[in-house]
N, C-alpha and C positions, 0 to 999 in steps of 0.2 A: 319476654322476653327468656335469654337463656338461663337453662336452670346453671346451679352451682355442682363444680365438680362431684363435690361431698351427696349432693343430695343425688348425682343421678348414677352414683355409686350403690347408694344406699338400694336404687328404686332396681338395681342391675342384682344385687344382691338379694331382694324383696325375689324377684325372679324364680330365680336359680333355689330357694330355700324356703322359701314360705308362698309358693304359688297361690292358696288361697287367696293370701292378704294382696299380692300382686293382683292378680285378676282384678280385685274389684277395686283396687286403686287405677289400674290404667282406663278405666272409664268416667274418673272425674279429671277433673281439668287441674292444672296447677297454677296458681297465682303468685305473686310476690304483694306483698302490701306490707308496706312500714306501719298502717294504723294500725294492726292486730299484734297482741303483746305476745304471743306464740305462733300457734296456727286454728285454725278451724274450718269449720266444713258445714256446710248447708244440706247433703248429701248430694248436690253437682258439683260443686269442687271443693277444692283447698286452698283455702288463704294462708299463706304462711310470712313474718316476717325472718328477711334473710339474714338478720344478725343474728336471731335466735336460732336458726339451722347452722347458721354458721362455727356459734360457740361449742357446736353436737362433734361426737365421731361418728363414726358412719354406724356402729352398729345403733347408737340412742337416736340416730334417725331414721332407722328403722322402726326402731319402737312406734316414735312417733309418728310416723304414715300408716302403722295398722293400728294402732289406737284409735287414730281418726275415720280409719274406714270399718271399725269395728262400731263406729258410734252412727253411723250409717248403717250397718248391718244390724244394727237393735232397733234401726227405725227413729233414733233419739231426736234427728232436726222435726219427725214428722208427727210425734206423738207427748208435746210438751203439755201444749191446751195450755190452761189457768194458772201450770206451777211455774213457780220463783228459777228464775233461768241459771240462775248459780247455781241454787241448792240441788236442779233438777241436773246441771253438768257433774256436780259434785255425788249424786245415788249415779251416774250415768258410769263416769270414772269407776268407783267401786262393782258396778256392774260385770265391766268388762274386761279392767283387771287382773283380774285371777285368772279367766279363760285365755289370756296372752301372753300370760308368767306360765300355764298348763302348757301352753304350744310352746315354749322353750325360747321365751322373749325374755330380756332382763329390765326392770323396770327400771325408768329413770331413779334417783335418787329424790324421797320427796311426794312420787307418785300414790295417788292413794288407793290404798289395798286393806280390807281386812276380812279376816278368813270369816268371820260369823257371817258377813255376806255372800258367801261362794254359794253360786247357782239361785241367787235371787233376782228378779227384774229390779232395772230402775227406778220403777213406779212404784214396787215394793218397798225397795231401800228410802224412797224421797219420804215415803209416812215413816220410816224408822228414824230416822235422822234427826238428833236430839238440831235446833235452831239455831244457828250461827257459830258449830261448834265441829270442829274438824273432828276426822277419825285414822286411825292408822298404827301398827303393831311394828314393832321393832324401828329397824333403821328406815322403812317406807310409810314413814308419819311425817302427815301435814296439819301446821296450828291452825288456829284460828281461821276462817276465810270470809268475810263479808258475802252476804246474801246476793250480791251484784255483781263478781268477780264472775265471770262465764267461761273463765277457766283455774278452776281454782285448786286443782293437782300438775299445774305447771306443764302437763303432756299432751297438750292440744284442744280445745274446745268443743263445743258446736252451738249452731245458732238455728232458729227457728227455715223450716225452708220456703219461699216467697217463689212467685211467680215470675216471668222473666222483666214484669215491671214490677218489682218489688213489694206489690201487693198478696196478702197471707193465700193459702191455698184453701181453695172449697174442702168441704168433705170428698167431692168426686175426685178431686184432683190430689188429694191427698190420698186416697184409695189405690188411684192410675201406679202413682208416686212407690207407693210400700208393694203392689205386685210389681211392679218392673223392678224393685231391690230382689225379693226374691226370686224373681227368677235369676236376675246378677248374682244370687248366694247359690243357688243351686248349679249354675254352669261354674263357676269360682268352685264350687265343692269335686265337680267333676273333673276337671282340670287339677286339682290335687289329689285326687286320688289317685286318678291315672298313672301318675309321679310316686304314687305312695307316700305321701307327706302332707296329710289330712289328720292333724292331729284328732284327741278322741273329742278334748273340749267342742273342735270345733265340729264333731261329726253328731255332737249331740246338738248344738245349734240349729244344725241342719235338721235335723229327726225334728226339731219342735215345732218347725216350718211348715212340713210337711204333717204332723200330728199335734196341733197345739192343744196346747193345757188349759183349760178354760179356769179362772179361779174360781174352786171350790164354795169358798162362801158365797161369794156375789152369786152363783146360780141358785142355793138353797134358799141365800136370802127373797131372790126374785121369783123360785120358786112358788115359794109361804106368802108371796104378795098376791100374787094371779091367783092363786086357789082362792085366798081369802076374799078378792077383790072379785065377786061373782053376778053382780047383778050391776046393772044402770041405773040412774034416777036423773029425771027432770029440774027436781027443789035446787037442785046445786049443781051451774051447769059447768060445762071444761071452758075453765077461764084461759085454755091454751086459749081459746079460738074464739073469744067475744071483741077483743080488739079488731078483729076483721070484722063484726059485724054479725059474727054468725054465732048461732045458740045451739048446741052440743048437748048430747047428755052426758055425764062422766059419770066414773064408775063410782058404785055404792058398794059398803064394807056391812057385811053381814055380822064379821068375826067372822074366824076360822073353826069352820067344824073340827070334829077329833079329828085327831092326828094319831095315825098309828107308825110306828115307831120299831122296826126291823133289827136286830141286833145279831149279827152272824159270829157266834160263839164256836166256830170249828178248829179254833187257836190262830185266825189269820189276823184276827183286827185285835191290838195290844191297847193297855190302857191309856199309853200313850193316843193312842187316837182318839180312844173315845173324849177323854177328857180336852180336844182340839176339836170335835165336833160336838160333846156337850157346851163348852162356851159359848160357840156360836149360834145354837141353838136358842139355847136359855136366852142370848140377848135377844135375838129375835120375837122370839116369844112373849118380850114386853111390850113390844104394839100388838101380837097378835095372840093375845092370852086362847088356849085351847086346852082342851081333856087331853092328856098325850099317855096314850096305849102305849105301851114298853113290852115287846114279844121277843125273849131270849132266844135262838133257833140254831144248833148245827144240822145232824141229820134231823130234826126232831124239835117241838118246840118243849124246851126243857122248864121257863118262867118265861109269868108275866107280871106286868102292875100297873096301875093305873096312875099320872099322876094331874091333880088339878089346879087350878092357875094358884089357888091359895097354898097350893103345900110347893111352889116351886124352891129352889132349882131341880132341876130333871137331872137325875146322878144316875151316869150310866157304871156296871161293873162289868169286868172281863171274865165269864163262868165261861164253862163247857170244852170239850176236848173232843168233838165228833169230825165226822164228817159232813160234809156242803148241799145240805139240799135247801134250795132257794123258797120254794114250792107253798112247806106250809102256814108261814106267817100270811100269805093272800088269802087261806080259805079260812083258818080262825079269824081275820078281819072281816069275810062277808058273813061270818056267823055268829060273830059275837060283835061285831061295829057296824052294821048296816050302813049307818049316815057318816060313815068315814067320809073325810073329804079329802084325805092324799093318804098316803101309803111313804114311809123314807126308809129306805133300807142299807143301811152301811153294812157295807163286806169287800170279798177278794173278786166276787162276780164267780167264782172258779167252783160252781155247782149249779146243779139242771135249776130253772127257773118256769114258771108257769107257761104252758103252751098259748093261753088264751089271755087276752088281754082283761082283766073283773072288774073294769069301768072305774077304775078308781085312781085318777093321776099318782103316778110315782117318779120317786127320786129315785136312783140308784147311786149313792156317796160310795164308792169302788177305791179300792184303795191298789187294784190294776189299772197302769196306763193303756186305753185302749190298745197299742201297738202290739202289745203285749197280753189280751186276752185273746184266746183261740174262738177261732170262730163258732165251735158251738156251745159256744156258755153266752154267748152278746143274746140279750134280753132280747124277746121280738116286742117289745113295749116299754115307752118310762121315756127320761131322758137318762145322762147321764155324767155324774161330775165326779171329776179325778180328786181325791184328796193324797196330798202327796205324803209317804212314808216318811218321815223325820226330819218335818220341814217345820220349823220354829212355829209357836205359838204366838 
């Protein structure tokens, strides 16, 4: 069916003024569908109600198309999982509308936007939304929406990606779709960059695809869990395989061995970061009680103290103002806690670390993003989790 003249003008304007959005848009099919309230995408096509599009101005249609494209670029049709569709659509709107606004597009009246959600992913926002309530600020405010509404912001929503036969995607198919979208985003960025029309907010999106930041809380929890679950047992078979008639051993936890917690006190770690970190750590330690040996160090160890489970919670203080040397806590651990189960080091990583792995599982919780860390400071061992400075608790 022939596109409306306003829709054609909007696409032409996107090609000229917003090449990043236009490049992504042109890989999607556009199809009229009067069963759709506004517009929606599954990542492969955009279905739109012609009456809704006809009620808008050209600039507003540009916003709608860019909004839908950004749902795709953030993988929203691929990552809903068991989340409520309406609520996840709402979270997705909050995640992308601030980026669209920063890119120079005007939000539609009623579009969902709140500054507190800037730079957060839809998954993070979803967990923070009060059930059944709307959020907004100023003129871009939306009232209460039903959780079943798949376009709570009235700007176009998204639905789950499906196969050509209307079936849910398998894990392998989702991964393939994500890979294709990632390549498309990089190509769109290249086209926009060549024209000098790639806004900083979109630069960040592309950069995060190339240098993904895993959630440090999840990495910390997984690290401690794997450290504690250090043996197998046949007395409690792995229930995951019993239905298949397979009796395999499960992991057995003997409890977490003494934990060494090193704190970089060179001035790079402030009380806010310490508060974030200790809140998560204390929550995890409720399930894995352990003796925590806290070591404060800048260029040398300035203080140590031990916290046993009956002395919880662990409380950390920002002290010290020296240069950074990350080696002393490892020597201290080897000499003072020979049975240490793991070392967790909260630091900016901008200092010398040990050349030789001490043989103790190590997690670096860093305030410096991997892409900003000079090669000479890359640790020779251990895992790195990124604690975003200034991220809300």
